[in-house]
TORZADO-615831 format. One line per field, with one value per residue: residue number from 1; residue in one letter; x, y, z of N, C-alpha, C in turn. Coordinates in nm, 3 decimals. Example, Ala and Ser with C-alpha at 12.3 -4.5 7.8 and 13.67 -1.06 7.14 Angstrom:
BEGIN
seq: [1:2]
type: [A:S]
nX: [1.319:1.285]
nY: [-0.569:-0.225]
nZ: [0.780:0.708]
caX: [1.230:1.367]
caY: [-0.450:-0.106]
caZ: [0.780:0.714]
cX: [1.320:1.290]
cY: [-0.330:0.003]
cZ: [0.780:0.787]
***
This chain:
BEGIN
seq: [1:2:3:4:5:6:7:8:9:10:11:12:13:14:15:16:17:18:19:20:21:22:23:24:25:26:27:28:29:30:31:32:33:34:35:36:37:38:39:40:41:42:43:44:45:46:47:48:49:50:51:52:53:54:55:56:57:58:59:60:61:62:63:64:65:66:67:68:69:70:71:72:73:74:75:76:77:78:79:80:81:82:83:84:85:86:87:88:89]
type: [M:Y:L:T:S:E:K:K:Q:E:I:F:A:T:Y:A:K:D:A:K:N:T:G:S:A:E:G:Q:I:A:L:F:T:F:R:I:K:H:L:T:E:Y:C:K:E:H:K:N:D:K:F:T:N:R:A:L:V:L:L:V:G:K:R:R:K:L:L:D:Y:L:K:R:K:D:I:E:R:Y:R:A:I:I:K:A:L:G:L:R:K]
nX: [2.561:2.236:1.996:1.945:1.900:1.789:1.664:1.471:1.315:1.220:1.062:0.865:0.756:0.642:0.454:0.328:0.074:0.166:0.489:0.633:0.514:0.615:0.521:0.295:0.076:0.084:0.329:0.508:0.458:0.543:0.814:0.895:0.847:1.040:1.272:1.232:1.247:1.516:1.646:1.557:1.688:1.949:1.940:1.904:2.154:2.319:2.272:2.316:2.303:2.149:2.061:1.997:1.795:1.605:1.554:1.435:1.198:1.073:1.036:0.858:0.640:0.584:0.507:0.280:0.112:0.072:-0.059:-0.292:-0.400:-0.450:-0.636:-0.851:-0.912:-0.937:-1.047:-1.019:-0.778:-0.610:-0.648:-0.544:-0.270:-0.184:-0.220:-0.047:0.205:0.213:0.169:-0.006:-0.090]
nY: [-0.350:-0.237:-0.367:-0.622:-0.973:-0.997:-0.751:-0.771:-0.981:-0.855:-0.652:-0.806:-0.937:-0.725:-0.601:-0.795:-1.054:-1.292:-1.377:-1.557:-1.558:-1.442:-1.362:-1.215:-0.944:-0.713:-0.738:-0.732:-0.477:-0.320:-0.388:-0.294:-0.022:0.039:-0.005:0.189:0.428:0.419:0.423:0.669:0.855:0.798:0.872:1.145:1.231:1.141:1.261:1.215:0.946:0.755:0.491:0.391:0.568:0.491:0.232:0.298:0.422:0.203:0.039:0.189:0.172:-0.105:-0.121:0.041:-0.113:-0.337:-0.214:-0.130:-0.380:-0.480:-0.295:-0.352:-0.616:-0.626:-0.375:-0.290:-0.399:-0.263:0.004:-0.019:-0.080:0.145:0.339:0.242:0.257:0.518:0.635:0.805:1.153]
nZ: [2.549:2.509:2.551:2.737:2.813:3.063:3.094:2.893:2.996:3.222:3.108:2.976:3.196:3.330:3.153:2.986:2.990:3.095:3.208:3.060:2.817:2.551:2.310:2.325:2.245:2.404:2.538:2.321:2.219:2.432:2.435:2.182:2.226:2.420:2.268:2.069:2.214:2.289:2.036:1.943:2.106:2.028:1.757:1.781:1.859:1.652:1.373:1.100:1.055:0.861:0.827:1.081:1.141:0.953:1.045:1.286:1.200:1.075:1.296:1.449:1.280:1.296:1.564:1.554:1.388:1.553:1.766:1.634:1.571:1.828:1.913:1.745:1.826:2.114:2.291:2.554:2.647:2.475:2.557:2.815:2.774:2.637:2.833:3.032:2.911:2.841:2.586:2.449:2.449]
caX: [2.434:2.132:1.882:1.991:1.791:1.722:1.575:1.357:1.231:1.155:0.959:0.754:0.692:0.566:0.346:0.255:-0.010:0.251:0.630:0.686:0.443:0.688:0.456:0.172:0.078:0.126:0.473:0.579:0.444:0.631:0.952:0.916:0.852:1.172:1.370:1.208:1.303:1.662:1.688:1.528:1.799:2.066:1.924:1.922:2.298:2.380:2.171:2.343:2.292:2.021:2.018:1.931:1.671:1.510:1.516:1.344:1.069:1.014:0.995:0.736:0.535:0.549:0.432:0.150:0.033:0.032:-0.159:-0.416:-0.452:-0.503:-0.756:-0.958:-0.945:-0.981:-1.027:-0.977:-0.634:-0.548:-0.647:-0.457:-0.129:-0.160:-0.207:0.071:0.326:0.207:0.192:-0.087:-0.081]
caY: [-0.368:-0.168:-0.454:-0.753:-1.069:-0.966:-0.637:-0.823:-1.056:-0.756:-0.587:-0.900:-0.963:-0.607:-0.563:-0.907:-1.126:-1.393:-1.345:-1.651:-1.537:-1.333:-1.328:-1.138:-0.812:-0.613:-0.752:-0.686:-0.331:-0.264:-0.406:-0.198:0.112:0.052:0.009:0.317:0.533:0.414:0.467:0.811:0.927:0.778:0.950:1.286:1.258:1.108:1.304:1.168:0.801:0.731:0.353:0.380:0.644:0.406:0.125:0.358:0.440:0.070:-0.008:0.263:0.112:-0.234:-0.096:0.093:-0.226:-0.417:-0.137:-0.137:-0.516:-0.490:-0.210:-0.427:-0.739:-0.605:-0.233:-0.268:-0.428:-0.152:0.121:-0.046:-0.072:0.286:0.411:0.193:0.304:0.663:0.664:0.918:1.270]
caZ: [2.482:2.584:2.576:2.781:2.829:3.189:3.069:2.817:3.088:3.308:3.028:2.955:3.326:3.369:3.061:2.927:3.085:3.157:3.180:2.961:2.691:2.485:2.184:2.347:2.182:2.503:2.559:2.201:2.211:2.535:2.390:2.073:2.284:2.481:2.160:2.002:2.299:2.279:1.902:1.930:2.169:1.943:1.634:1.813:1.865:1.523:1.276:0.965:1.050:0.793:0.842:1.210:1.130:0.880:1.137:1.382:1.133:1.057:1.429:1.483:1.198:1.355:1.687:1.514:1.340:1.669:1.838:1.557:1.590:1.964:1.918:1.678:1.897:2.252:2.316:2.693:2.653:2.403:2.646:2.929:2.735:2.605:2.959:3.103:2.844:2.823:2.445:2.405:2.538]
cX: [2.324:2.016:1.932:1.871:1.717:1.623:1.452:1.261:1.154:1.040:0.839:0.683:0.602:0.441:0.267:0.171:0.073:0.395:0.687:0.620:0.506:0.625:0.330:0.187:0.127:0.276:0.554:0.572:0.536:0.777:0.985:0.928:0.988:1.279:1.355:1.266:1.454:1.710:1.661:1.640:1.925:2.058:1.936:2.069:2.364:2.281:2.193:2.337:2.155:1.971:1.946:1.799:1.564:1.462:1.416:1.204:0.999:0.962:0.868:0.618:0.489:0.465:0.291:0.058:-0.015:-0.074:-0.294:-0.482:-0.519:-0.631:-0.875:-1.005:-1.002:-0.948:-0.979:-0.828:-0.557:-0.538:-0.552:-0.310:-0.092:-0.137:-0.079:0.201:0.329:0.231:0.112:-0.073:-0.216]
cY: [-0.310:-0.258:-0.595:-0.846:-1.046:-0.851:-0.681:-0.897:-0.962:-0.687:-0.680:-0.932:-0.847:-0.588:-0.679:-0.975:-1.227:-1.363:-1.436:-1.635:-1.417:-1.291:-1.246:-0.998:-0.705:-0.617:-0.701:-0.534:-0.264:-0.275:-0.308:-0.057:0.137:0.074:0.143:0.431:0.537:0.467:0.616:0.895:0.916:0.866:1.100:1.323:1.241:1.136:1.248:1.016:0.763:0.589:0.332:0.455:0.562:0.292:0.175:0.374:0.306:0.014:0.061:0.207:-0.023:-0.216:-0.046:-0.019:-0.313:-0.345:-0.140:-0.275:-0.528:-0.408:-0.282:-0.545:-0.715:-0.461:-0.206:-0.295:-0.315:-0.030:0.103:-0.030:0.071:0.365:0.371:0.248:0.455:0.706:0.782:1.033:1.326]
cZ: [2.570:2.622:2.609:2.798:2.961:3.172:2.991:2.909:3.180:3.234:3.011:3.086:3.366:3.283:3.003:3.034:3.164:3.117:3.072:2.824:2.619:2.353:2.201:2.289:2.279:2.526:2.441:2.188:2.313:2.494:2.277:2.127:2.349:2.375:2.089:2.083:2.290:2.144:1.880:1.989:2.084:1.818:1.659:1.814:1.728:1.411:1.135:0.951:0.992:0.810:0.974:1.209:1.057:0.970:1.241:1.322:1.113:1.189:1.476:1.404:1.252:1.481:1.655:1.467:1.455:1.751:1.766:1.572:1.727:1.979:1.855:1.763:2.036:2.293:2.459:2.711:2.585:2.493:2.763:2.891:2.697:2.733:3.033:3.043:2.825:2.679:2.392:2.502:2.567]
***
């Protein structure tokens, strides 16, 4: 399995305000980004796997919604997570 509980804890400890706050927007965005990167590599190898491709598109949509929420609520937190994850070029 590519995403173990230790890896999740590491992601939340790095990006969320508190390691135990797994519901924070920053932590969720970081977790989605990790999963998106993994699924992107998988989809490059398995081009005909339409179900995984759909799951990837849905996951990108969830991350986009969370980013929009964070942008509305606190622009500084939004800018910090964008910079930390390197989402914009």
